[in-house]
C-alpha positions in Angstrom: -46.2 8.7 11.0 -44.7 5.9 8.9 -43.8 6.4 5.2 -45.1 3.1 4.0 -43.0 3.1 0.8 -39.9 3.4 3.0 -41.2 0.7 5.3 -41.5 -1.7 2.4 -38.0 -0.9 1.2 -36.7 -1.6 4.7 -38.6 -4.9 4.9 -37.2 -6.0 1.5 -33.7 -5.2 2.8 -34.2 -8.6 4.6 -34.1 -10.5 1.3 -35.5 -13.6 2.8 -39.0 -13.8 4.3 -38.8 -14.4 8.1 -41.0 -14.6 11.2 -42.3 -11.1 11.0 -42.9 -10.6 7.3 -43.9 -12.5 4.2 -43.9 -11.5 0.5 -46.1 -12.6 -2.4 -46.3 -12.0 -6.1 -50.0 -11.6 -5.9 -53.0 -12.2 -3.6 -56.0 -14.3 -4.7 -59.0 -14.0 -2.5 -61.5 -15.2 -5.1 -60.9 -18.9 -4.5 -61.1 -21.0 -1.3 -57.5 -22.1 -1.8 -56.3 -18.5 -2.1 -58.3 -17.4 0.9 -57.1 -20.3 3.0 -53.4 -19.6 2.2 -53.8 -15.9 3.0 -55.5 -16.8 6.3 -52.7 -19.3 7.2 -50.1 -16.6 6.8 -52.0 -14.0 8.8 -52.6 -16.6 11.6 -48.9 -17.6 11.6 -47.6 -14.0 11.6 -50.1 -13.0 14.4 -49.1 -15.9 16.6 -45.4 -15.3 16.0 -45.5 -11.6 16.7 -47.7 -11.0 19.8 -46.1 -7.6 20.7 -45.2 -6.0 17.3 -46.7 -5.5 13.9 -46.1 -8.1 11.2 -46.4 -7.6 7.4 -47.2 -9.2 4.1 -45.8 -7.4 1.1 -47.7 -8.1 -2.2 -46.3 -7.5 -5.7 -42.7 -8.6 -5.2 -41.0 -11.5 -7.0 -39.9 -14.1 -4.6 -36.5 -15.0 -6.0 -35.2 -11.7 -7.3 -36.9 -9.4 -4.7 -37.9 -7.3 -7.7 -40.9 -4.9 -7.2 -43.4 -5.7 -10.0 -46.6 -4.3 -8.4 -50.2 -5.5 -8.5 -53.5 -3.9 -9.4 -55.0 -1.4 -7.1 -57.2 -3.3 -4.5 -60.0 -1.3 -2.9 -61.7 -3.9 -0.8 -62.2 -2.3 2.6 -64.0 -5.4 3.8 -61.0 -7.7 4.1 -61.3 -7.5 7.8 -64.6 -9.2 7.5 -62.8 -12.3 6.1 -60.5 -12.3 9.1 -63.3 -12.0 11.6 -65.3 -14.7 9.9 -62.6 -17.4 10.1 -60.6 -16.7 13.2 -60.8 -17.1 16.9 -59.1 -14.0 18.3 -58.9 -12.3 15.0 -56.1 -9.6 14.7 -56.9 -6.2 13.2 -55.3 -5.9 9.8 -55.0 -3.2 7.2 -54.6 -3.6 3.4 -53.0 -0.5 1.9 -52.0 0.4 -1.7 -48.5 1.9 -1.7 -47.4 3.9 -4.7 -43.9 3.5 -6.2 -42.7 6.0 -8.7 -41.2 3.5 -11.1 -44.4 1.5 -11.4 -47.1 2.3 -13.9 -49.8 4.5 -12.4 -52.3 1.7 -12.3 -49.9 -0.6 -10.3 -49.1 -0.4 -6.6 -47.5 -2.6 -3.9 -50.0 -4.1 -1.5 -49.1 -3.9 2.2 -50.9 -6.0 4.8 -50.2 -4.9 8.3 -51.2 -7.3 11.1 -51.5 -5.6 14.5 -50.5 -7.6 17.6 -53.2 -8.9 20.0 -51.2 -11.0 22.6 -53.7 -13.8 22.1 -53.5 -17.1 20.2 -55.2 -16.9 16.8 -56.8 -20.1 15.3 -59.3 -21.1 12.7 -62.8 -21.2 14.1 -64.1 -23.1 11.0 -62.4 -25.1 8.3 -61.5 -23.8 4.9 -59.9 -25.7 1.9 -57.6 -28.4 3.5 -57.2 -26.6 6.8 -59.5 -27.9 9.6 -61.3 -26.2 12.3 -59.1 -25.1 15.3 -55.9 -25.2 13.2 -53.1 -23.1 14.6 -50.1 -21.8 12.6 -46.8 -20.2 13.5 -43.8 -18.9 11.5 -40.7 -21.0 11.4 -38.3 -18.8 9.5 -39.9 -18.0 6.2 -42.5 -20.8 6.4 -46.0 -20.9 8.0 -46.4 -24.3 9.6 -49.3 -26.0 11.5 -48.8 -26.7 15.2 -50.9 -28.3 17.9 -50.2 -25.6 20.5 -48.2 -22.4 20.7 -46.6 -20.4 23.4 -46.6 -16.7 22.6 -43.0 -15.3 22.6 -41.6 -11.8 22.1 -38.8 -12.4 19.6 -39.1 -9.6 17.0 -40.3 -6.5 18.9 -36.9 -4.7 19.0 -36.0 -5.3 15.3 -39.5 -4.4 14.0 -39.5 -1.2 16.1 -36.2 -0.3 14.6 -37.4 -0.9 11.0 -40.5 1.2 11.7 -38.4 4.0 13.3 -36.2 4.1 10.2 -39.4 4.5 8.1 -40.6 7.6 10.0 -41.7 10.4 7.7 -39.9 13.7 7.4 -40.4 17.0 5.6 -38.1 16.1 2.6 -40.0 12.8 2.0 -43.4 14.7 2.2 -42.3 17.4 -0.2 -40.7 14.9 -2.6 -44.0 13.0 -2.5 -46.0 16.1 -3.5 -43.7 17.0 -6.3 -43.7 13.4 -7.6 -47.5 13.3 -7.7 -47.8 16.7 -9.5 -45.0 15.9 -12.0 -46.4 12.4 -12.8 -49.9 13.7 -13.7 -50.7 15.6 -16.9 -52.0 19.2 -16.6 -55.5 18.2 -17.8 -55.8 16.0 -14.7 -55.5 19.2 -12.6 -53.2 17.7 -9.9 -53.5 19.5 -6.5 -53.0 19.1 -2.8 -54.9 19.7 0.4 -53.5 19.9 4.0 -55.8 18.6 6.7 -55.3 19.4 10.4 -51.9 21.1 9.7 -50.4 17.6 9.3 -51.9 15.4 6.6 -51.1 16.2 3.0 -53.5 14.7 0.5 -52.9 14.9 -3.3 -55.6 14.3 -5.9 -56.1 14.6 -9.6 -58.9 13.9 -12.1 -60.6 15.2 -15.3 -63.7 17.2 -14.5 -66.9 16.6 -16.5 -70.7 17.2 -16.3 -72.9 14.1 -16.4 -76.6 14.0 -15.8 -76.4 17.4 -14.0 -73.5 16.3 -11.7 -69.9 17.5 -11.5 -67.9 14.3 -11.7 -64.3 13.3 -12.3 -62.7 10.4 -14.3 -59.2 9.0 -14.1 -59.2 10.0 -10.4 -56.0 9.4 -8.4 -55.8 10.1 -4.6 -52.8 9.7 -2.4 -52.1 10.4 1.2 -48.5 11.7 0.8 -47.4 11.4 4.4 -47.7 7.6 4.2 -47.4 7.1 0.4 -50.8 5.3 0.5 -52.9 5.4 -2.7 -56.4 5.8 -1.3 -58.2 5.6 -4.6 -57.4 5.0 -8.2 -59.6 4.6 -11.3 -59.1 4.4 -15.0 -62.6 5.3 -16.4 -64.8 5.5 -13.3 -67.1 8.5 -12.6 -66.4 9.9 -9.2 -67.8 12.8 -7.2 -65.4 14.7 -4.9 -66.2 16.8 -1.9 -64.2 17.9 1.1 -64.3 20.2 4.2 -61.9 21.0 7.1 -62.1 17.5 8.5 -62.9 15.1 5.7 -62.3 14.1 2.1 -65.4 12.4 0.5 -65.4 10.2 -2.5 -68.7 9.0 -4.1 -68.2 6.5 -6.9 -70.7 5.9 -9.7 -71.0 3.1 -12.2 -72.6 3.1 -15.7 -75.4 0.6 -16.2 -77.9 0.5 -19.0 -75.7 1.3 -22.0 -77.5 0.3 -25.2 -80.3 -1.1 -23.0 -84.0 -0.1 -22.7 -84.5 1.6 -19.4 -87.0 0.3 -16.9 -88.6 3.7 -17.2 -87.9 6.6 -19.6 -86.6 8.7 -16.7 -84.3 6.0 -15.4 -80.6 7.1 -15.2 -77.7 5.3 -16.7 -75.4 6.4 -13.8 -75.8 4.7 -10.4 -74.1 5.5 -7.1 -72.0 2.6 -6.0 -70.1 3.5 -2.8 -69.1 6.4 -0.6 -65.7 6.6 1.0 -65.1 9.2 3.8 -61.6 9.9 5.0 -61.8 11.6 8.4 -58.8 13.4 9.7 -58.5 13.9 13.5 -56.7 16.4 15.7 -54.6 13.7 17.4 -52.7 12.9 14.2 -54.7 9.9 13.1 -57.3 9.3 10.4 -60.0 6.8 9.7 -61.5 5.6 6.4 -65.2 4.6 6.4 -67.1 3.2 3.5 -70.8 2.9 2.8 -72.4 0.9 0.0 -75.0 3.0 -1.8 -75.9 0.7 -4.7 -79.5 0.1 -5.5 -79.5 -2.1 -8.6 -81.8 -1.2 -11.6 -84.2 -3.6 -13.1 -84.7 -4.3 -16.8 -87.1 -6.2 -19.1 -86.4 -9.9 -18.6 -86.9 -10.7 -22.3 -84.3 -8.2 -23.3 -81.9 -9.6 -20.7 -82.4 -13.2 -21.8 -81.5 -12.1 -25.3 -78.3 -10.3 -24.1 -77.4 -13.2 -21.8 -77.6 -15.7 -24.7 -75.8 -13.3 -27.0 -72.9 -13.0 -24.5 -72.7 -16.8 -24.1 -72.5 -17.1 -27.9 -69.6 -14.6 -28.1 -67.9 -16.4 -25.2 -68.2 -19.8 -27.0 -66.7 -18.3 -30.2 -63.8 -16.9 -28.2 -63.1 -20.3 -26.6 -63.2 -22.1 -30.0 -61.2 -19.4 -31.8 -64.0 -18.5 -34.2 -64.0 -15.0 -35.6 -66.7 -12.7 -34.3 -69.1 -10.8 -36.5 -68.8 -7.0 -36.6 -71.9 -6.8 -34.3 -70.4 -9.3 -31.9 -67.1 -7.5 -31.8 -68.9 -4.3 -30.9 -70.9 -6.1 -28.2 -67.8 -7.6 -26.8 -66.8 -4.3 -25.2 -70.1 -4.2 -23.2 -70.0 -7.9 -22.4 -68.9 -7.5 -18.7 -71.4 -4.7 -18.1 -74.3 -6.6 -19.6 -73.3 -9.8 -17.7 -73.3 -7.7 -14.5 -76.8 -6.3 -15.2 -78.0 -9.9 -15.8 -76.6 -10.9 -12.4 -78.3 -8.0 -10.7 -81.6 -9.2 -12.2 -81.4 -12.8 -11.0 -79.3 -14.6 -13.5 -76.9 -17.3 -12.1 -73.3 -18.3 -12.8 -72.3 -14.8 -14.0 -69.1 -14.7 -12.0 -68.0 -18.0 -13.5 -68.7 -16.6 -17.0 -66.7 -13.5 -16.3 -63.8 -15.6 -15.1 -63.9 -17.6 -18.3 -63.9 -14.4 -20.3 -61.0 -12.8 -18.4 -58.0 -14.4 -20.3 -59.6 -13.6 -23.7 -60.4 -9.9 -22.8 -56.9 -9.5 -21.3 -55.3 -10.4 -24.7 -57.3 -7.7 -26.6 -55.4 -4.8 -27.9 -58.1 -2.4 -26.7 -58.2 -2.9 -22.9 -61.6 -1.2 -22.4 -63.5 -4.5 -22.1 -60.9 -6.0 -19.8 -61.1 -2.9 -17.5 -64.9 -3.2 -17.4 -64.6 -6.9 -16.5 -62.4 -6.1 -13.5 -64.9 -3.4 -12.5 -67.8 -5.9 -12.8 -65.9 -8.4 -10.6 -65.2 -5.6 -8.1 -68.9 -4.7 -7.9 -69.8 -8.4 -7.3 -67.2 -8.7 -4.6 -68.5 -5.5 -2.8 -72.1 -6.8 -3.0 -71.0 -10.2 -1.6 -69.2 -8.7 1.4 -72.1 -6.4 2.2 -74.8 -9.0 2.2 
């Protein structure tokens, strides 16, 4: 079993990107340009490594090789993007790798591209790349070519790097101690061993909400591989586990300061269930299921909230001071925009993107965290259509 943190360190020992790995400061899959560039690199790495894994490391400065980290990225549907755009799509995994020196909300993203021994190409155009485009790696650059002959050039060196990143008892124990020491006692850090092999650490603050036992500030790591499986700042999460599986059900708050559709309507809604299944053969599988059934609210109330949000956004753009009421409403702006979207209002994502730089600058980061959460919900809904 690979220790992914050690794997990243071994990859970065090759200070320059090459034909089996690339590094990025960040990944942007919200724009066509960002998606196209990501697809180009995946295509090039797949075609240049037909018999060994290849990698993209995200959260590393290009020149200095310094690890700066990125936000936790929980999109399990990234394979859908690969399948939608490629002929002969490779299987890929995006994993969030914890590093002790980074803040708890930061990780290093690791994209692993599995070999398929087939030529990968675009089956439809995106951005400036046309249908049937083929890319390969030439040193540290992904370049377009008209045809490609699959060659085994990196298998021996990549196998050596992966062998040097193999886990051991010391690394596992150090990982458990690091996790427990880095979490405050009120988060109740603990560990569970599955199948005599997998060590899973988790922490969170227990609370009772609407008759449910839920946890906030939840952090879950698979210690053997140093993969952060789940991270939240304010989310409400239900935890369950048995001999074979660890189950995470995530909830979101909707309806704060809003009239409910009915008096009995809850403010807490299940969003997604994640099941980590551990197997006897030393492997595991993560499955996700979208549970979300969006609530409906009075359209007159929503129009008022929508217009109020737009007014606040215009004032922020023009540098006009907000009233006390508007300043209070600002914290709920991402949530109320999301509710409007769920009830048929258009252009909400664009409004949230406009609000992002203003909310990021606020001293109180609550509104900014809610904005990122709203964008994450929109992304999940889009991928599950």
